[in-house]
N, C-alpha and C positions, 0 to 999 in steps of 0.2 A: 323761503322763510315762512313761518306760520304767521299769517296776518292777525290771528287772534291774540298773539303774544307781542304785538307792536307796542312800543312805549307810548304812554299817554301824551308825551310832549310832541309826538309826530316828527321828531328830528332824527330818529334812529330806531333801531329794532333790537329786541332781545334775541340773542342767538339761541340755538337749541340747547347750548350748555348753560343757559341762564345768564350769560354775560351780556351787558348792554353794549351795543355796537353803534357808535355815532356815525350817521351817514350824512351829516351836514357838511357842506364844503368848508375848507379851512379859511380862516379869516386872513385877508391880505391887507396890510396897511400901505397907504401911499407913502412916497418919500417925504412929503410934508409932515404927515402924522408921525413917521418914524423919527424925523429930526426933532419934532416937538417933544416926543417921548424921551429922547436922549437928553434934551435940554432940561426937562422936568426931573429926570433922574439925577443929573448933575446938581441942580438946585436943591433937590431933596437931600442929597448927601452933604452939601454945604450947610444946610440948615441943621442937620443932625449933628455935625461937628460943632456948630455954633452953640447949640443947646448944651452939648457935652462940656464945652469950655465954660459956659456960664454956670453950669451946675458945680463944676470944680471951683470956680471963683467964689461962688456963693458959700460953698463948704469952707473955703479958706477964710472968708470974712467972718463966718459964724464960729470958727474954731477959737477957743479961749487962748490968749497969749501966755 
């Protein structure tokens, strides 16, 4: 690789074709972080459903009879 074409972030290099190649190691999460992420995703989807239900209820209450 041509060192003069190294990316300024120093985490990868620009290949001869001009395409950035990330040479940083992949991120691995521990099982605790993975479980926490799954819990947060479930909570996020629950909150999204709750907001959607409240928006529908609000529209129904504002609708003239």
